[in-house]
C-alpha positions in Angstrom: -6.2 86.3 -88.4 -7.0 87.9 -85.1 -8.1 85.8 -82.1 -11.9 85.9 -82.0 -14.8 83.5 -81.7 -15.4 82.2 -85.2 -18.4 80.4 -86.7 -18.6 78.2 -89.8 -19.8 75.2 -91.6 -18.7 71.5 -91.6 -18.4 70.8 -95.3 -20.7 72.3 -97.9 -24.4 72.8 -97.0 -27.4 72.1 -99.2 -28.0 75.8 -99.9 -24.5 76.1 -101.4 -25.3 73.5 -104.0 -28.9 74.8 -104.5 -27.4 78.2 -105.3 -25.2 76.7 -108.0 -22.0 76.0 -105.9 -19.8 73.3 -107.3 -16.4 73.2 -105.6 -15.1 73.6 -102.1 -12.8 76.3 -103.5 -16.0 78.5 -103.8 -16.8 78.1 -100.1 -14.6 80.8 -98.5 -16.2 83.6 -100.5 -19.7 82.0 -100.1 -19.3 81.8 -96.3 -17.9 85.3 -96.0 -20.8 86.6 -98.0 -23.3 85.3 -95.4 -21.1 86.5 -92.4 -19.3 83.4 -91.5 -15.6 83.1 -91.0 -14.7 79.4 -90.5 -14.8 76.3 -92.6 -14.1 72.7 -91.8 -13.0 70.8 -94.9 -14.3 67.2 -94.7 -11.8 64.5 -95.4 -13.9 62.1 -93.4 -14.0 59.5 -96.2 -10.3 59.9 -97.1 -7.9 62.7 -98.0 -8.4 63.3 -101.7 -7.6 67.0 -102.1 -4.5 67.6 -104.2 -1.7 69.8 -102.9 -2.4 72.3 -105.6 -6.2 72.5 -104.7 -5.4 72.7 -101.0 -3.0 75.6 -101.5 -5.7 77.4 -103.6 -8.3 76.8 -100.9 -5.9 78.2 -98.3 -5.2 81.3 -100.3 -8.9 82.0 -100.8 -9.6 81.4 -97.1 -7.0 83.9 -96.2 -8.4 86.4 -98.7 -11.9 86.1 -97.2 -10.7 85.8 -93.5 -12.0 82.3 -93.1 -10.3 80.0 -90.6 -9.7 76.5 -92.0 -9.7 73.2 -90.2 -9.8 69.6 -91.6 -11.8 66.7 -90.4 -9.7 63.5 -90.7 -11.1 60.1 -91.9 -13.8 58.5 -89.8 -12.2 55.1 -89.8 -9.2 56.2 -87.7 -8.9 54.1 -84.5 -6.0 55.3 -82.3 -6.8 52.7 -79.6 -6.8 49.5 -81.8 -4.9 46.4 -80.5 -4.0 45.6 -84.1 -0.6 47.0 -85.2 -1.7 47.3 -88.8 -4.7 49.4 -87.9 -2.6 51.7 -85.8 -0.2 52.1 -88.7 -3.1 52.9 -91.1 -4.5 55.4 -88.5 -1.1 57.1 -88.3 -1.1 57.3 -92.1 -4.5 58.9 -92.2 -3.5 61.4 -89.5 -0.3 62.3 -91.4 -2.1 62.7 -94.7 -4.7 64.9 -93.1 -2.1 67.0 -91.4 -0.3 67.4 -94.7 -3.4 68.5 -96.5 -4.1 71.0 -93.6 -0.5 72.3 -93.9 -1.0 72.8 -97.6 -4.1 74.9 -96.9 -2.4 76.9 -94.1 -4.9 75.3 -91.7 -3.5 74.4 -88.2 -6.2 72.1 -86.8 -7.2 68.6 -87.7 -10.1 66.9 -86.0 -9.5 63.2 -85.1 -11.9 60.5 -83.7 -10.5 58.3 -81.1 -12.2 55.1 -82.2 -13.5 52.3 -80.0 -12.2 50.0 -77.3 -12.7 46.5 -78.8 -12.2 43.6 -76.4 -10.1 45.7 -74.0 -10.9 48.1 -71.1 -11.2 51.8 -71.7 -8.1 52.3 -69.6 -6.1 49.9 -71.9 -7.6 51.8 -74.9 -6.4 55.1 -73.4 -2.9 53.8 -73.0 -2.8 52.7 -76.6 -4.3 56.1 -77.7 -1.6 58.0 -75.9 1.2 56.0 -77.5 -0.4 56.4 -81.0 -0.8 60.2 -80.5 2.9 60.5 -79.4 3.9 58.6 -82.5 1.7 60.8 -84.7 3.3 64.0 -83.2 6.8 62.6 -83.7 6.1 61.7 -87.3 4.5 65.1 -87.9 7.6 66.8 -86.5 9.8 64.7 -88.7 7.8 65.8 -91.8 7.7 69.5 -90.9 4.1 69.5 -89.8 4.7 70.5 -86.2 2.5 73.6 -86.7 -0.6 71.5 -87.1 -2.6 70.6 -83.9 -4.4 67.3 -83.5 -7.9 68.0 -82.1 -9.3 64.8 -80.5 -13.1 64.9 -80.6 -15.7 64.1 -77.9 -17.9 61.4 -79.3 -21.7 60.8 -79.2 -22.1 57.0 -78.9 -21.6 55.6 -75.4 -19.5 52.7 -76.6 -17.0 54.9 -78.5 -13.8 56.4 -76.9 -14.1 60.1 -76.5 -15.8 61.1 -73.2 -14.9 64.6 -72.1 -12.5 63.2 -69.5 -10.8 60.9 -72.1 -10.3 63.8 -74.5 -8.9 66.0 -71.8 -6.6 63.3 -70.6 -5.3 62.8 -74.1 -4.8 66.5 -74.6 -2.6 66.7 -71.5 0.1 64.9 -73.4 1.2 67.9 -75.4 0.2 71.6 -75.7 -0.4 71.1 -79.5 -3.3 68.9 -78.7 -6.5 71.0 -78.7 -9.8 69.4 -77.7 -12.7 69.3 -80.1 -15.7 69.7 -77.8 -18.7 68.5 -79.7 -21.6 69.6 -77.5 -24.2 67.6 -79.5 -22.1 64.5 -78.9 -21.7 65.2 -75.2 -25.4 65.8 -74.9 -26.2 62.6 -76.7 -23.9 60.3 -74.6 -25.2 61.8 -71.4 -28.8 61.4 -72.7 -29.7 65.1 -72.7 -27.6 66.7 -69.8 -26.8 70.0 -71.5 -29.7 72.3 -70.9 -28.7 75.2 -68.6 -25.8 77.7 -68.9 -24.1 76.0 -65.9 -24.0 72.7 -67.7 -21.9 74.3 -70.5 -19.9 76.2 -67.9 -19.0 72.9 -66.1 -17.4 71.7 -69.4 -15.3 74.9 -69.7 -14.3 74.7 -66.0 -13.1 71.1 -66.5 -11.2 72.0 -69.6 -9.5 74.9 -67.8 -8.6 72.7 -64.8 -7.1 70.1 -67.1 -5.5 72.1 -69.8 -5.1 75.7 -68.7 -6.7 79.0 -69.8 -5.6 79.2 -73.4 -7.0 75.9 -74.6 -10.2 76.4 -72.4 -10.8 79.7 -74.3 -9.5 78.7 -77.8 -10.7 75.1 -78.1 -12.2 73.7 -81.3 -16.0 73.1 -81.2 -18.7 71.3 -83.0 -22.3 72.2 -82.4 -25.5 70.6 -83.7 -28.7 69.1 -82.4 -28.5 65.4 -82.3 -31.2 62.7 -81.9 -30.1 60.0 -79.4 -31.2 56.7 -77.9 -30.0 54.8 -74.8 -26.8 54.0 -76.7 -26.1 57.7 -77.4 -26.0 59.5 -80.8 -28.4 58.4 -83.5 -28.4 61.2 -86.1 -27.7 64.8 -86.7 -30.7 67.2 -86.9 -31.2 70.9 -87.7 -31.9 73.8 -85.4 -35.6 73.5 -86.4 -35.9 70.4 -84.3 -37.6 71.0 -81.0 -37.4 67.6 -79.4 -33.6 67.1 -79.1 -30.9 69.5 -78.0 -28.6 71.0 -77.1 -29.8 74.6 -77.6 -27.0 77.1 -78.4 -28.4 80.0 -76.4 -27.1 78.8 -72.9 -23.7 78.3 -74.4 -23.7 81.7 -76.0 -24.3 83.2 -72.6 -21.2 81.3 -71.2 -19.1 82.3 -74.2 -19.7 85.9 -73.4 -19.4 85.5 -69.6 -15.9 83.9 -70.0 -14.7 85.7 -73.2 -14.4 82.4 -75.0 -12.9 82.5 -78.5 -13.3 79.0 -79.9 -13.8 78.0 -83.6 -17.4 76.8 -83.7 -18.2 74.5 -86.6 -21.9 73.6 -87.2 -22.6 70.0 -88.2 -26.4 70.3 -88.7 -27.9 68.0 -91.3 -27.8 70.1 -94.5 -28.4 73.5 -92.8 -25.0 73.9 -91.2 -24.4 77.3 -92.7 -27.8 78.8 -91.8 -27.5 77.3 -88.2 -24.0 78.7 -87.9 -25.3 82.2 -88.8 -28.1 81.7 -86.1 -25.4 80.8 -83.5 -23.3 83.8 -84.4 -26.3 86.1 -84.1 -27.2 84.6 -80.6 -23.6 85.2 -79.5 -23.6 88.8 -80.8 -26.9 89.4 -79.0 -25.4 88.2 -75.7 -22.3 90.3 -76.3 -24.5 93.4 -76.4 -26.3 92.7 -73.1 
């Protein structure tokens, strides 16, 4: 697959099912038919896909030129002070990486969890040790081709500020940040409005991780309702009250020749909104 900006869906949108879709194995063709070329398989409530099904999905994704990634279980906490929770989190990361490998996918999205009864710095220290351990285990199991993609998070009390994700990704070049602009906008109570706001994120990424990861990062995008505590719920692009808007980021993508994989996490309309994002990006590319 050539290096290019890619747009796709987090899981299966409502329209897939309303049109008679049944299985995730149908998604690569369905996405390709509407002009999309990325798909994030959701293992957020546990990795349940069999090796056989994962390999079938991978073959279909390759056939239809759809880049695959896998979202790991939500209940991972890589900064827990409880050894058994760290062991479980490592197990979830390994099972997700194994499913991704079976699909031919090379990115798994991971939440950092929360700092419970410890400082954020102490939580970061534990997170780094956990990620080192995960990478070591992945190497031992022949999964060194899979990148862990720590995600920026939307609730203020969660680990996963932009700085924390970048600091974690400095540990190893295989760590690729998942920049969720909806989450960043939520935890900053609406700071992403102008092209320069998005550009600042890219500049920070480049300063911390170098040009390749600043251009080829993983990305989630959706409008999200937030409160003083940060993220409340995912919305659709039809919402006019909450951001962020994609247009200012499309401008920055073109200006800096960015080629991320952009996964839309809108509430039910993630495919339609991904198509809208791709169109905005194409329009800016022609200016």
